[in-house]
N, C-alpha and C positions, 0 to 999 in steps of 0.2 A: 508423455505428460509434461506439464510445465515446471520450470524452475521458478519458485515464488519467494520473494522477500517480504516478510511480514514485520512491520514496525509498529510497536506500541509500548508505552511505558508501563502498562499493566501486564504483569506476568500472566494472570488468569486469562486476559483477552488474547494474548499471544498463543497461549496453550489451546484455547478453544478454536481459534482460527486455524492454527496448525493442525489440530486433530481433524477438523472438517476437511481441509485440503488434502491431507495425507490419506484420508479414508477413501479417496477416489484416485489415489496414485500420484498426486503432485509431490514434488520434492520441495521442501521448505527450509529456508534459513531465516533466522529472526534477529531482531535488534531492538534494544530498549529505548532508543531515541534516534533522531534524525542524523546526528553526527556519526554515531556508531553504524547506522544503516548506510551512510555515504561511504564509509570505509569498506564495509562488506561489499557494496555494489561495485566499487572501483576494482576490487580484487576478484570479482566473479562476473557472471553474466546471468541475468534474470529475464524471464519472459513476461513477468508481471510483478509490480510492486503494490502492496497494500499497506497503507500507512494511516496512523492516527493523525489527527490535526494538532491537538494540544499536548505537547510533550516538553519536558525540560531539555535544555542544551540546544536543540534545534527542532522547531515544529515541522509539521507535515507540509505546509505550504513552502517553507524555505527548502526543505528536502526536495520537494517536487521541482522547484526552480533549479536547484543545484544539479539534480539528475538530468534535467533537460539540457543542461549545458555540456553534458558528456555525450560525445557522438554516439556511442553504442546504446544510449537510452533516449535518443531523440524521439523514437516512435514507440517505445515500450509503454504498454498500458500502465497507468498509475491510478489506483483507486484510493480515495480518501474514505476511511471507515471511522466515523466519529459521532459523538453525541450532538455536535453542532448541526443545525438545520436552517440557519438564517440565509436569506438570499445574498447578503453581503459576503458571508464566508464562502458560499458556493461560487460566487463570482470571483473572489480572490483565488480560490482553488483552480478555477477554469483559466484565469489569467496566468497563473503560474505554470499551467500545462497539464493539470489533472484530467484524466480521461473520464472518470466517473466519481460518484458520491454515494456512499451507503451510510445509513444512519444506524447507530447502535441503539438498543441491542440488536445484533445482526441475526438474520434468519439464515441458517446454514444453506437451505435450498436456494435462496435468492443469491447468496454469495457465490455458490457454485455455478448457477446459471449466468451470473454476471461475468465470472471468469471465462466460461465457455464462450460467451458473446464477444468479449473483448479480444479473445485469442482467435476468433474467426473460425 
């Protein structure tokens, strides 16, 4: 199973995503903002990163850009899980290097199928 980094400033959202992922055997670490996630990512190795877009300290697009600058995360799938659904935000996420975009509230089955798809 995959090592997944879940990033969201909402404790309840991190808990729900973590519960969904661990229910099928994935290993999860979490962080409450992009800066904390960047520190966790640098000290570990993750197969997938799932991040919120709007967070204090460092947002998800900046986190995505920062992760893409680290060689071990050049090709790691990064999914934005957010309430935002505008075309401009999606384009900004894609330009930063995001692999995919999921809109909250998330559907657990869709999240798991998306994880399976990006992991190949």
